[in-house]
VOGU-3710 file (C-alpha; in Angstrom, 3 decimals, decimal comma):
1> malklpsmmp> -2,418/-49,767/-6,380  -1,923/-46,303/-8,199  -4,890/-44,675/-9,702  -4,101/-44,571/-13,787  -5,308/-41,340/-14,904  -7,439/-41,743/-18,851  -5,535/-40,644/-21,553  -8,040/-38,030/-22,141  -7,036/-36,162/-19,125  -5,156/-32,966/-20,057
11> galargwrsl> -1,724/-31,908/-18,329  -3,357/-29,701/-15,904  -4,680/-33,055/-14,146  -2,399/-35,495/-15,558  0,846/-34,240/-14,400  0,824/-35,800/-11,082  -1,707/-38,129/-8,899  -1,193/-39,651/-5,671  -2,270/-42,984/-5,270  -5,240/-43,304/-2,752
21> sggdallvqq> -3,947/-46,623/-1,249  -0,056/-46,490/-1,152  0,551/-42,441/-1,397  2,899/-42,655/-4,166  2,674/-40,153/-6,794  2,093/-41,289/-10,369  3,573/-38,535/-12,685  2,282/-38,769/-16,432  4,771/-36,538/-18,462  3,395/-33,543/-20,258
31> grlagpmpwv> 5,346/-31,225/-22,271  5,874/-27,782/-20,494  4,400/-24,583/-21,435  1,584/-26,393/-23,384  -1,238/-24,228/-23,723  -2,006/-20,145/-24,278  -1,922/-19,843/-20,281  2,096/-19,583/-19,887  2,368/-17,288/-22,814  -0,201/-14,954/-21,290
41> iaimvaltvi> 1,406/-14,957/-18,065  4,565/-14,215/-19,793  3,233/-11,440/-21,530  1,509/-9,990/-18,292  4,465/-10,357/-16,568  6,849/-8,682/-18,977  4,125/-5,523/-19,243  4,017/-5,423/-15,076  8,040/-5,427/-15,046  7,939/-2,280/-17,647
51> aaaaglalan> 5,075/-0,644/-15,641  6,980/-1,108/-12,266  10,165/-0,173/-13,633  8,594/3,145/-14,803  7,141/4,060/-11,468  10,283/2,850/-9,363  12,124/5,051/-11,830  9,735/8,082/-11,629  9,822/7,691/-7,802  13,560/7,910/-7,690
61> tarnaadels> 13,493/10,895/-10,053  10,876/12,780/-7,362  12,628/11,761/-4,240  16,308/12,749/-5,670  15,107/16,014/-7,023  13,508/16,995/-3,387  15,878/16,413/-2,156  18,505/18,349/-4,229  16,261/21,451/-4,393  14,547/21,330/-1,152
71> ggitvqviea> 17,182/23,790/0,534  17,980/25,730/-2,471  16,934/29,276/-3,376  18,131/31,623/-6,324  18,245/34,884/-6,385  17,757/36,721/-9,677  18,748/40,326/-10,223  16,617/41,591/-12,960  18,298/45,212/-13,793  18,710/46,868/-17,364
81> npaererqaq> 22,052/48,484/-16,415  24,887/46,047/-16,577  27,069/47,709/-13,755  24,360/48,172/-11,318  23,297/44,851/-12,158  26,524/43,399/-11,178  26,806/45,916/-8,014  23,608/44,462/-6,632  24,229/40,716/-7,571  27,832/41,169/-5,628
91> aalrvlretp> 25,787/42,559/-2,333  23,563/39,656/-2,448  26,081/37,350/-2,390  27,980/38,835/0,090  24,666/38,940/2,614  23,658/35,377/1,880  27,300/34,590/2,790  26,570/36,204/6,065  23,537/34,906/6,787  23,329/32,132/9,512
101> gvvsakavsq> 21,661/28,828/8,144  23,412/29,501/4,671  25,647/26,587/3,961  26,999/28,070/0,440  26,209/30,607/-2,237  27,869/31,422/-5,373  27,248/33,707/-8,045  26,209/31,841/-11,419  29,059/32,994/-14,333  27,336/34,889/-17,267
111> aeverliepw> 28,736/32,097/-19,731  26,448/29,441/-17,276  23,661/31,865/-17,656  23,781/32,141/-21,429  24,188/28,774/-22,037  20,835/28,093/-19,894  19,061/30,837/-21,913  20,544/29,611/-25,263  17,570/26,933/-26,068  14,943/29,514/-25,791
121> lgtraagded> 16,606/32,766/-27,272  19,225/31,236/-29,497  22,932/31,667/-29,505  23,124/35,397/-31,117  20,512/36,499/-28,845  21,933/34,788/-25,595  25,229/36,813/-26,032  23,962/40,099/-27,176  24,702/42,912/-24,824  21,653/44,933/-25,635
131> ipvpalvdar> 18,942/42,017/-24,056  19,293/42,416/-20,499  20,011/39,050/-18,601  19,472/38,661/-15,090  22,181/37,833/-12,817  21,848/34,570/-10,675  23,113/33,855/-7,164  22,692/30,120/-6,546  22,397/29,423/-2,554  21,851/26,454/-0,382
141> lrdpvdgeml> 20,357/26,392/3,027  20,887/24,123/5,642  17,089/23,480/6,563  14,352/22,976/3,919  12,873/26,131/2,577  9,568/27,158/3,798  7,375/30,051/3,397  8,632/31,998/6,464  12,257/31,178/5,974  11,780/32,553/1,832
151> gamrrlvrqv> 9,905/35,661/3,194  12,553/36,396/5,461  15,425/35,728/3,025  13,552/38,323/0,479  13,460/40,915/2,767  16,724/40,291/3,668  18,276/40,104/0,029  16,264/43,436/-1,035  17,909/45,648/1,699  21,136/45,696/-0,635
161> apaarvdaqs> 19,578/44,597/-3,723  16,298/46,154/-4,336  16,164/44,741/-7,906  16,493/40,961/-6,769  13,704/38,198/-6,646  14,440/35,547/-4,422  12,503/32,069/-5,108  12,708/28,510/-4,014  14,354/26,110/-6,405  11,462/23,975/-5,649
171> swlgpvfgai> 8,401/25,939/-6,209  10,211/25,869/-9,984  9,475/22,332/-10,206  6,010/22,156/-8,579  3,781/21,281/-11,502  6,455/18,567/-12,590  6,119/16,908/-9,094  2,770/16,811/-9,535  2,876/15,135/-12,970  5,134/12,900/-11,459
181> dslqwlalal> 2,848/11,678/-8,865  0,187/11,280/-11,540  2,438/9,059/-13,438  3,332/7,243/-10,426  -0,343/6,247/-9,514  -0,624/5,434/-13,082  1,967/2,830/-13,150  0,579/1,221/-9,876  -2,882/1,014/-11,511  -1,336/-0,516/-14,384
191> vgllaaatca> -0,114/-3,200/-12,203  -2,841/-4,144/-10,422  -5,219/-4,413/-13,809  -2,261/-6,708/-14,775  -2,330/-8,529/-11,605  -6,095/-8,981/-12,155  -5,811/-9,781/-16,230  -3,472/-12,654/-14,651  -5,999/-13,962/-12,426  -8,797/-13,750/-14,732
201> avllavrtal> -6,242/-15,741/-17,215  -5,452/-18,579/-14,759  -9,495/-18,619/-13,724  -10,387/-19,567/-17,349  -7,921/-21,985/-17,837  -8,807/-23,712/-14,324  -12,207/-23,647/-15,223  -11,848/-25,023/-18,795  -9,653/-28,197/-17,272  -12,463/-28,626/-14,843
211> gsnrdtieiv> -15,094/-28,905/-17,426  -13,193/-31,084/-19,506  -12,671/-33,701/-16,847  -15,591/-33,550/-14,945  -16,215/-36,927/-15,370  -12,647/-37,897/-14,439  -13,090/-35,896/-11,291  -16,424/-37,881/-10,395  -14,555/-41,043/-10,401  -11,915/-39,725/-8,406
221> hllggtdvqi> -14,318/-38,883/-5,710  -16,119/-42,205/-5,477  -12,334/-43,840/-4,927  -11,939/-41,453/-2,146  -10,134/-38,546/-3,502  -10,890/-35,074/-1,891  -11,097/-31,876/-2,993  -7,950/-30,790/-1,748  -6,032/-33,469/-3,668  -7,334/-32,693/-6,732
231> arifqrsvaf> -6,681/-28,797/-5,891  -3,239/-29,356/-5,163  -2,894/-31,054/-8,673  -4,305/-28,202/-10,299  -2,303/-25,916/-8,046  1,278/-27,662/-9,018  0,472/-27,758/-12,774  -0,359/-23,706/-12,685  3,023/-23,122/-10,692  5,089/-24,795/-13,213
241> daagggalgl> 3,003/-22,902/-16,149  3,210/-19,833/-14,378  7,023/-20,272/-13,434  8,201/-20,643/-17,257  5,407/-17,709/-18,257  7,579/-15,582/-15,613  10,810/-16,393/-16,313  10,119/-15,764/-19,895  8,252/-12,497/-19,370  10,799/-11,313/-16,782
251> alglvavlfl> 13,559/-11,596/-19,458  11,521/-9,823/-21,750  10,964/-6,929/-19,530  14,271/-6,308/-18,628  15,427/-6,241/-22,134  12,721/-3,521/-22,633  13,619/-1,593/-19,287  17,253/-1,785/-20,341  16,940/-0,589/-23,693  14,482/2,139/-22,578
261> gqrfaglgag> 17,071/2,858/-20,159  19,727/3,557/-22,707  17,766/5,671/-24,775  16,938/8,063/-21,950  20,450/7,786/-20,613  21,580/9,578/-23,875  19,229/12,469/-23,061  21,508/13,409/-20,563  19,060/15,619/-18,646  19,495/15,724/-14,812
271> lvsagalgwq> 16,169/14,901/-14,051  16,142/11,583/-16,426  19,545/11,045/-14,754  17,911/11,033/-11,048  15,699/8,434/-12,060  18,225/5,446/-12,500  17,213/2,540/-10,904  19,309/1,108/-7,851  19,799/-2,259/-6,736  16,881/-2,610/-4,444
281> dwlllalipi> 15,032/-1,719/-7,413  16,315/-4,327/-9,534  15,561/-6,721/-7,014  11,709/-5,876/-6,547  11,740/-6,517/-10,600  13,059/-9,733/-10,304  10,584/-10,753/-7,322  7,666/-9,976/-10,019  7,396/-13,376/-11,304  7,634/-14,635/-8,108
291> agvclamvta> 4,743/-12,786/-6,792  2,871/-13,717/-10,205  3,373/-17,734/-9,383  2,150/-17,187/-5,828  -0,872/-15,563/-7,297  -1,695/-18,030/-9,894  -1,354/-20,778/-7,478  -3,708/-18,991/-5,342  -6,194/-18,279/-7,694  -6,213/-21,737/-9,071
301> rlavvralrr> -6,536/-23,078/-5,523  -9,420/-21,079/-4,474  -10,865/-21,664/-8,001  -10,644/-25,442/-8,016  -12,008/-25,501/-4,503  -14,703/-23,552/-4,916  -15,766/-25,052/-8,214  -15,744/-28,744/-6,727  -17,910/-28,017/-4,222  -20,604/-26,909/-6,598
311> ml> -20,026/-29,876/-8,798  -20,279/-32,383/-6,216
//
């Protein structure tokens, strides 16, 4: 004999119940995505996907930039006399090419230097011969540049180019890397807060359902039903609702991520291009709804079991 649930019982408890005698499932059909909880979960998952995508993009940007700049140095020859400036730049270039451990060294053309300073000085100022523009030499070392190596390179270059200044390329972006690290921690904190908000939404929905079905649950206990059986029904119901809301939230979040990715790609900046998401990142984003479903199920089960122990 199957236990028939009262008609007033909502979907959280009426979606399925096992017969106490035969063990067969009596499923009372209910509309999916009923109530606010699936929509709340959809919003939480969408925001989590966006925050996680931002954190992954920042991590890619920092990693790629660090790999690219870790072994790079730049020599600036700051000299007002164009002929002397060019002579010292060529001397520094020859020394770097003959130095062990230097993989490559090249002089940056004057046209490229003017293009680099054009956003700050303007087109006319960048091409004005009366304004001394430093000569640049870009070098790539086999090993990452540390303080000792940078000091040795400075002493070596200044022997032939007294007006030269040698800097590690990674030191220029030190403040940028610090800001990126802060934004990564912020994205991680947002993901944690959204997970906590999801748990709170599930907990509130479960407590509401338990309160409205207190009399029915007491009857089920008198007929031999256990807390685990009741918790399993709530857990199954929450899983269905979380899966529907998670799928919707994932779709919304991916649309937002793709839209923002196209907008940032249009900037054409090197750091922005370095933050492009790889297939591993997309896989992690796709796992967010699954993690949300598991989190909702665990929260529902723990909440129901704990409430039933205090209720009866």
